[in-house]
SEDRENMI-396365 format. One record per residue (C-alpha): residue number from 0; residue in one letter; x, y negated, z negated. Coordinates in steps of 0.5 Angstrom, whole numbers, plus 2048, in hexadecimal, padded with zeros to 3 digits. Layout:
BEGIN
+-----+------+------+-------+-----+
! seq ! type ! east ! north !  up !
+-----+------+------+-------+-----+
! NUM !    A !    X !     Y !   Z !
...
+-----+------+------+-------+-----+
***
This chain:
BEGIN
+-----+------+------+-------+-----+
! seq ! type ! east ! north !  up !
+-----+------+------+-------+-----+
!   0 !    M !  800 !   800 ! 800 !
!   1 !    N !  806 !   7FB ! 7FE !
!   2 !    R !  808 !   7FC ! 806 !
!   3 !    Y !  802 !   7F9 ! 808 !
!   4 !    Y !  802 !   7F3 ! 803 !
!   5 !    K !  809 !   7F2 ! 805 !
!   6 !    L !  807 !   7F2 ! 80D !
!   7 !    F !  801 !   7EE ! 80D !
!   8 !    Q !  805 !   7E9 ! 808 !
!   9 !    Q !  80B !   7E8 ! 80D !
!  10 !    L !  806 !   7E8 ! 813 !
!  11 !    K !  802 !   7E2 ! 810 !
!  12 !    K !  809 !   7DE ! 80F !
!  13 !    R !  80A !   7E0 ! 817 !
!  14 !    E !  803 !   7DE ! 819 !
!  15 !    E !  802 !   7E5 ! 81C !
!  16 !    G !  7FD !   7EA ! 81C !
!  17 !    C !  7FE !   7F1 ! 81B !
!  18 !    F !  7FF !   7F6 ! 821 !
!  19 !    I !  7FE !   7FD ! 81F !
!  20 !    P !  7FE !   803 ! 824 !
!  21 !    F !  7FB !   809 ! 824 !
!  22 !    V !  7FD !   810 ! 827 !
!  23 !    I !  7FC !   817 ! 825 !
!  24 !    L !  802 !   81B ! 822 !
!  25 !    G !  805 !   820 ! 826 !
!  26 !    D !  802 !   81D ! 82D !
!  27 !    P !  804 !   820 ! 832 !
!  28 !    N !  809 !   823 ! 82E !
!  29 !    I !  80D !   822 ! 827 !
!  30 !    E !  813 !   820 ! 82A !
!  31 !    L !  810 !   81B ! 82F !
!  32 !    S !  80B !   819 ! 82A !
!  33 !    Y !  811 !   817 ! 825 !
!  34 !    K !  814 !   813 ! 82B !
!  35 !    I !  80E !   80F ! 82C !
!  36 !    I !  80D !   80D ! 825 !
!  37 !    N !  814 !   80B ! 825 !
!  38 !    T !  813 !   807 ! 82B !
!  39 !    M !  80D !   804 ! 828 !
!  40 !    I !  810 !   801 ! 822 !
!  41 !    Y !  817 !   7FF ! 825 !
!  42 !    S !  812 !   7FB ! 82A !
!  43 !    G !  80E !   7F7 ! 825 !
!  44 !    A !  809 !   7FB ! 821 !
!  45 !    D !  808 !   7F8 ! 81A !
!  46 !    A !  805 !   7FF ! 818 !
!  47 !    L !  803 !   806 ! 81A !
!  48 !    E !  7FC !   809 ! 81A !
!  49 !    L !  7FD !   811 ! 81C !
!  50 !    G !  7F8 !   816 ! 81D !
!  51 !    F !  7F8 !   81E ! 81C !
!  52 !    P !  7F6 !   822 ! 822 !
!  53 !    F !  7EF !   824 ! 821 !
!  54 !    S !  7EA !   828 ! 825 !
!  55 !    D !  7E4 !   824 ! 824 !
!  56 !    P !  7E6 !   81D ! 824 !
!  57 !    M !  7DF !   81A ! 824 !
!  58 !    A !  7E0 !   813 ! 824 !
!  59 !    D !  7E5 !   813 ! 829 !
!  60 !    G !  7E4 !   812 ! 831 !
!  61 !    K !  7E7 !   816 ! 836 !
!  62 !    I !  7EE !   813 ! 836 !
!  63 !    I !  7F0 !   815 ! 82F !
!  64 !    Q !  7EC !   81B ! 82F !
!  65 !    S !  7F1 !   81E ! 835 !
!  66 !    A !  7F6 !   81C ! 830 !
!  67 !    N !  7F4 !   820 ! 82B !
!  68 !    I !  7F3 !   826 ! 830 !
!  69 !    R !  7FA !   825 ! 832 !
!  70 !    A !  7FD !   825 ! 82B !
!  71 !    L !  7F9 !   82B ! 829 !
!  72 !    K !  7FB !   82F ! 830 !
!  73 !    N !  802 !   82E ! 82D !
!  74 !    N !  800 !   831 ! 827 !
!  75 !    I !  801 !   82B ! 823 !
!  76 !    N !  7FE !   82C ! 81C !
!  77 !    Y !  7FE !   828 ! 815 !
!  78 !    I !  805 !   82B ! 813 !
!  79 !    K !  808 !   829 ! 819 !
!  80 !    C !  805 !   822 ! 818 !
!  81 !    F !  807 !   821 ! 811 !
!  82 !    E !  80E !   823 ! 814 !
!  83 !    L !  80E !   81E ! 819 !
!  84 !    L !  80B !   819 ! 814 !
!  85 !    Q !  811 !   81B ! 80F !
!  86 !    K !  816 !   819 ! 815 !
!  87 !    I !  813 !   813 ! 817 !
!  88 !    R !  813 !   810 ! 80F !
!  89 !    K !  81A !   812 ! 80E !
!  90 !    K !  81C !   80E ! 814 !
!  91 !    F !  817 !   808 ! 813 !
!  92 !    P !  816 !   807 ! 80B !
!  93 !    N !  813 !   800 ! 80C !
!  94 !    I !  80E !   801 ! 811 !
!  95 !    P !  807 !   802 ! 80F !
!  96 !    I !  804 !   809 ! 811 !
!  97 !    G !  7FD !   80A ! 811 !
!  98 !    L !  7F9 !   811 ! 813 !
!  99 !    L !  7F2 !   811 ! 817 !
! 100 !    L !  7EF !   818 ! 817 !
! 101 !    Y !  7E9 !   81C ! 815 !
! 102 !    A !  7E6 !   81F ! 80F !
! 103 !    N !  7E7 !   826 ! 811 !
! 104 !    I !  7EE !   826 ! 812 !
! 105 !    I !  7EF !   823 ! 80B !
! 106 !    F !  7EA !   829 ! 808 !
! 107 !    N !  7EE !   82E ! 80C !
! 108 !    I !  7F5 !   82C ! 809 !
! 109 !    G !  7F1 !   82B ! 802 !
! 110 !    V !  7EF !   824 ! 800 !
! 111 !    K !  7F4 !   823 ! 7FA !
! 112 !    N !  7FA !   826 ! 7FE !
! 113 !    F !  7F9 !   822 ! 804 !
! 114 !    Y !  7F9 !   81B ! 7FF !
! 115 !    K !  7FF !   81E ! 7FB !
! 116 !    K !  803 !   820 ! 802 !
! 117 !    C !  801 !   819 ! 804 !
! 118 !    H !  804 !   816 ! 7FE !
! 119 !    E !  80A !   81A ! 7FE !
! 120 !    L !  80B !   817 ! 806 !
! 121 !    N !  80A !   810 ! 803 !
! 122 !    I !  804 !   80F ! 808 !
! 123 !    D !  801 !   808 ! 807 !
! 124 !    S !  7F9 !   80A ! 809 !
! 125 !    I !  7F4 !   80F ! 80B !
! 126 !    L !  7EE !   80D ! 80F !
! 127 !    I !  7E9 !   813 ! 80F !
! 128 !    V !  7E5 !   812 ! 816 !
! 129 !    D !  7DF !   816 ! 814 !
! 130 !    V !  7DE !   814 ! 80C !
! 131 !    P !  7DA !   80E ! 80B !
! 132 !    I !  7DC !   80A ! 805 !
! 133 !    E !  7D5 !   80D ! 801 !
! 134 !    E !  7D8 !   814 ! 801 !
! 135 !    S !  7E0 !   812 ! 800 !
! 136 !    V !  7E0 !   813 ! 7F8 !
! 137 !    S !  7E4 !   819 ! 7F8 !
! 138 !    F !  7E9 !   816 ! 7FD !
! 139 !    L !  7E9 !   80F ! 7FA !
! 140 !    Y !  7EB !   813 ! 7F3 !
! 141 !    L !  7F1 !   816 ! 7F6 !
! 142 !    S !  7F3 !   810 ! 7FA !
! 143 !    K !  7F4 !   80C ! 7F4 !
! 144 !    K !  7F7 !   812 ! 7F0 !
! 145 !    Y !  7FC !   813 ! 7F6 !
! 146 !    Q !  7FD !   80B ! 7F7 !
! 147 !    I !  7FB !   80B ! 7FE !
! 148 !    A !  7F6 !   806 ! 801 !
! 149 !    Q !  7EF !   809 ! 804 !
! 150 !    I !  7ED !   805 ! 80A !
! 151 !    F !  7E6 !   804 ! 80B !
! 152 !    I !  7E2 !   803 ! 812 !
! 153 !    C !  7DD !   7FD ! 813 !
! 154 !    P !  7D8 !   7FD ! 819 !
! 155 !    P !  7D6 !   7F7 ! 81C !
! 156 !    N !  7CF !   7F8 ! 81A !
! 157 !    A !  7D1 !   7F8 ! 812 !
! 158 !    D !  7CC !   7F5 ! 80D !
! 159 !    D !  7CE !   7F1 ! 807 !
! 160 !    A !  7CE !   7F7 ! 802 !
! 161 !    L !  7D3 !   7FB ! 807 !
! 162 !    I !  7D8 !   7F5 ! 807 !
! 163 !    T !  7D8 !   7F4 ! 800 !
! 164 !    K !  7D9 !   7FC ! 7FE !
! 165 !    I !  7DF !   7FC ! 803 !
! 166 !    S !  7E2 !   7F5 ! 800 !
! 167 !    L !  7E2 !   7F8 ! 7F9 !
! 168 !    Y !  7E5 !   7FF ! 7FB !
! 169 !    A !  7EA !   7FD ! 801 !
! 170 !    E !  7F1 !   7FD ! 801 !
! 171 !    G !  7F7 !   7FC ! 806 !
! 172 !    Y !  7F2 !   7F9 ! 80B !
! 173 !    I !  7EB !   7FA ! 80E !
! 174 !    Y !  7E9 !   7FD ! 814 !
! 175 !    I !  7E4 !   7F9 ! 818 !
! 176 !    L !  7E1 !   7FC ! 81E !
! 177 !    S !  7E1 !   7F8 ! 825 !
! 178 !    R !  7DA !   7FC ! 826 !
! 179 !    T !  7D6 !   802 ! 825 !
! 180 !    G !  7D8 !   809 ! 829 !
! 181 !    V !  7DE !   80C ! 82A !
! 182 !    T !  7E5 !   80A ! 82C !
! 183 !    G !  7E8 !   808 ! 833 !
! 184 !    I !  7E9 !   802 ! 838 !
! 185 !    T !  7E4 !   803 ! 83D !
! 186 !    Q !  7DE !   800 ! 839 !
! 187 !    K !  7DD !   7F9 ! 838 !
! 188 !    T !  7E0 !   7F7 ! 831 !
! 189 !    I !  7DC !   7F2 ! 82D !
! 190 !    K !  7DF !   7ED ! 829 !
! 191 !    P !  7E0 !   7EE ! 821 !
! 192 !    C !  7DA !   7EB ! 81E !
! 193 !    E !  7DC !   7E4 ! 81B !
! 194 !    T !  7D6 !   7E5 ! 815 !
! 195 !    I !  7D9 !   7EB ! 813 !
! 196 !    I !  7E0 !   7E8 ! 813 !
! 197 !    K !  7DE !   7E2 ! 80F !
! 198 !    K !  7DA !   7E7 ! 80A !
! 199 !    F !  7E1 !   7EB ! 809 !
! 200 !    N !  7E5 !   7E5 ! 808 !
! 201 !    N !  7E0 !   7E2 ! 803 !
! 202 !    L !  7E1 !   7E9 ! 7FF !
! 203 !    T !  7E8 !   7EC ! 800 !
! 204 !    K !  7EF !   7EA ! 802 !
! 205 !    T !  7F0 !   7F1 ! 805 !
! 206 !    P !  7F2 !   7F0 ! 80C !
! 207 !    L !  7ED !   7F1 ! 812 !
! 208 !    I !  7EF !   7F6 ! 818 !
! 209 !    Q !  7EB !   7F7 ! 81E !
! 210 !    G !  7EB !   7FD ! 822 !
! 211 !    F !  7E7 !   801 ! 827 !
! 212 !    G !  7E8 !   7FF ! 82E !
! 213 !    I !  7EE !   7FA ! 82D !
! 214 !    Y !  7F2 !   7FA ! 833 !
! 215 !    D !  7F4 !   7F3 ! 836 !
! 216 !    I !  7F7 !   7EC ! 834 !
! 217 !    K !  7F1 !   7E8 ! 835 !
! 218 !    Q !  7ED !   7ED ! 830 !
! 219 !    I !  7F3 !   7EC ! 82B !
! 220 !    K !  7F3 !   7E5 ! 82B !
! 221 !    E !  7EC !   7E4 ! 82A !
! 222 !    S !  7EC !   7E8 ! 824 !
! 223 !    I !  7F1 !   7E5 ! 821 !
! 224 !    K !  7EE !   7DE ! 822 !
! 225 !    L !  7E8 !   7E1 ! 81F !
! 226 !    G !  7EC !   7E2 ! 819 !
! 227 !    I !  7ED !   7EA ! 81A !
! 228 !    N !  7F4 !   7EB ! 817 !
! 229 !    G !  7F6 !   7F0 ! 81C !
! 230 !    V !  7F4 !   7F6 ! 821 !
! 231 !    I !  7F5 !   7FD ! 822 !
! 232 !    C !  7F6 !   800 ! 829 !
! 233 !    G !  7F6 !   807 ! 82B !
! 234 !    S !  7F3 !   809 ! 831 !
! 235 !    I !  7F7 !   804 ! 836 !
! 236 !    I !  7FD !   807 ! 833 !
! 237 !    I !  7FB !   80E ! 833 !
! 238 !    Q !  7F8 !   80D ! 83A !
! 239 !    I !  800 !   80C ! 83C !
! 240 !    I !  802 !   813 ! 83A !
! 241 !    E !  7FC !   816 ! 83D !
! 242 !    K !  7FE !   813 ! 844 !
! 243 !    N !  805 !   814 ! 844 !
! 244 !    I !  805 !   81B ! 840 !
! 245 !    H !  80B !   81E ! 844 !
! 246 !    N !  80F !   818 ! 844 !
! 247 !    S !  811 !   816 ! 83D !
! 248 !    K !  816 !   811 ! 83F !
! 249 !    I !  810 !   80D ! 842 !
! 250 !    I !  80C !   80E ! 83C !
! 251 !    L !  811 !   80B ! 837 !
! 252 !    L !  812 !   805 ! 83C !
! 253 !    K !  80B !   804 ! 83D !
! 254 !    I !  809 !   804 ! 836 !
! 255 !    Q !  80F !   800 ! 834 !
! 256 !    K !  80D !   7FA ! 839 !
! 257 !    L !  806 !   7FB ! 837 !
! 258 !    I !  807 !   7FA ! 82F !
! 259 !    K !  80B !   7F4 ! 830 !
! 260 !    I !  806 !   7F1 ! 834 !
! 261 !    L !  800 !   7F2 ! 82F !
! 262 !    K !  804 !   7F1 ! 829 !
! 263 !    K !  806 !   7EA ! 82C !
! 264 !    S !  7FF !   7E8 ! 82D !
! 265 !    T !  7FE !   7E9 ! 825 !
! 266 !    K !  802 !   7E2 ! 824 !
! 267 !    I !  7FD !   7DD ! 822 !
! 268 !    L !  801 !   7D7 ! 826 !
! 269 !    C !  803 !   7DB ! 82C !
+-----+------+------+-------+-----+
***
């Protein structure tokens, strides 16, 4: 959690928004996945959001679904994911690392075992896509015990009760959905609701991060101007992997270029 606090303090001083890329661990294979993550960090990523491969990622569109399938076909399991995370954390001790995953993965590992392992690996946050805040009591207890921020999602149609509840329990950051539905870059992205942003800012100092369908400079600049503290981009990055699957050098070069461009767009004075 301290890594997030330090990061957002630094970004505020530099008048920058936070740029967080999302990829699936082990996509398309362990070796290239590690190189991709290295490239994203060296190219300007402020933090990481990483997914465990899952057979039924119901909140994800076709691009991220395909990433899950590629990783699973290469026999990427949670043990290999933890090994990769250990390698990343050892090399990059200061970057915030968040996990975005589905509840069945955690239940399969064992909820307590999962949080304990994440604590040992110095994971900063956990976002469980299919567990709403109303059903998160047991997860919250363990996140407190193991000092890991539990991230909550706020939909664009959230009422005052939900906004207040998220504000009370949120740590690390609050995930603001651009729109309802699934991830992807083919649908028109809705701007984050200014009313929701103002309500959160009146209730909490926890940073607001926007995700779902964020893929270009204009979207990022508009979100930052509205008071969003940063963005998460996944599909646009993973699409590069999909389109260049047989050429790892091109994958790394294109991801490097994209991350630099998207990160630059978070600069408030740019």
